[in-house]
N, C-alpha and C positions, 0 to 999 in steps of 0.2 A: 435533582432539585429543579422545580419548575418556577418560572418567573410569571408573576401576574401582570395585568395591564398597567399597574402603577410602578412597575419596575422593582418590586420587592418580592422576595421569595415566599412561596406559600408556607414554608415552615416558619418564617417570621410571623406571618399573619396568624398561624395556628398558636404559636407561643404567646401572642398578645392576648389571646382569649377574645371573646366577643366584644366586651365593652372597649377594650383597647383597639381592636380592629376597626370597630365602628368609628371611634374618634380619629384614628389615623386616616380612614377613608374620607371623612368629612374635612379634615385638615388639608388633605391633598386635593380636594375638589373645590375648595373655596378660595378664590383669589382675594388678595388684600387690596382695597382701594381707599383712596383718600376721600372718603365720603364726608358729608356734613357731620361734624362732631368728631371725626377721626383725627389722626395725627399727621404731621407734616412728612414724616418718614415715608408714608405710603403714597405721596404724590407721584413719585417716580413710577410706581406700579400703574397708576392711571395713565401716565404718559406712554408707557410701553404698551398697555392694553389698547390705547387709542391710536397708536402709531403716530404720535404727535411730536411737534417741536415745542419746547417750553422756553419761556422768557420770564424771569423773576424781577418784579419791581418792588422795591422796599419803600414803605411809608414809615411814619413815626413809630407806631406800635403794632404793625402788621405788614405782611407781604402778600403780593398777588402773584400767583403762578398761572400765567396765561398759556394755555395749550392750544396750538393751532393744528387742525386736521384738514383733510381735503374737503370736508363738508361743513366746517364751522370752527368756532372758538369756544373754549370752556375756560373760565377763570375760577380758581380756587383761592379763597381768602383765608390766610393763616395768621393767627394772632402770634404775638411775640412769645407766648408760652407753648407754641407748637400745635394748637388745635385749629381745625378747619371750622370757621364760624359762618362761612357763606360760600355759595357757588352761584355762578351766573353763566349763561350760555347764549349763543346766537349762531344761527346757521340754517342749513337746508332742512334739517330734521330735528325733532325733539330728541335730546340725548337719552341714554339709558338712565332713567330716573332711579332705578334700584341701585345702580352703581353710584350715582351722585348723592343720593340721600341716605344710603346705608340704613341705620337703625330708625331713621325718620320715615322710611318708605311706607310703613303701614299707616301712619298718620296721614301721609300724602294721599294714599289710596282711599282712605275714608273720606278725606276732604273732596277728592274728585267725585266720589260717589254721591256725597251730599249735594254738591253743586249740580250734578247731573239730575238727581232726584228732585231738585227744586224746580225743574222745568226745562223743557227742550229749548234749543236755540244756540246760536253761535255767539259766544262771548268769551272774553279772556278768562282764563282760570285764575281765581283769586282765593287763596286759603289763608285765613288769618286766625292762627291759634296761639296760645300763650308761648309755646316754645317752637313754633314753626310758622314761617311766613313763606308762601310760594306764590309767585305771579308768573304766568306764562301767556304770552300773546303771539299773534302771528297767523300765518296761513301757509299753505303748501309751499315748501322750499324757502320759507323766510320766517323762522321762529326766533323768539327772544324771551328770556326769562331769568328769574333769579330766585334763590331760596336761602334763607338764613334762620338761625336760632337767635332771637333777641337776647336771650340769656347768655349767649356766648360772645356777643359783640364786645370787643375790647373797650375799656374805659376811654371816653372821648371820641369814639368812632360812631358816626351816625349810620343808620340802616341804609341811607342813600349811597353809602360808599360801595355797597355790593351792587354792581351794575355791569 
């Protein structure tokens, strides 16, 4: 019995047939992150991935999970129902936006392209869409930004809370 690089035996992969083997491969290769719109349970996965320390601050109807790394700070804003409604960052580098934005990443990419296509120049990134707002400013070794879904903001929480 030979073991594959995922630590499962080849006979198990064969028994799963192709669709099952493909799904198993995808599941083993995709980490879970507390991306925008994700759930609170996956915040710990982000902390571990970033090798960060975390401090949680509670507000009336949301909490802020502040993760500090050697290169910056990332805050994930989680509503009382457990959904990540906003993220903010500051630090030496722009964080992995695919990780932070999750399913919103394609909208973000399209917004970046649209702003770039609008004309050359150095200016802050500003994406204003019905279900995604992203602002990113800064320069080399000093970036700051935030992203949120206006539809996920808890009742009574202003967008300015995501900072």
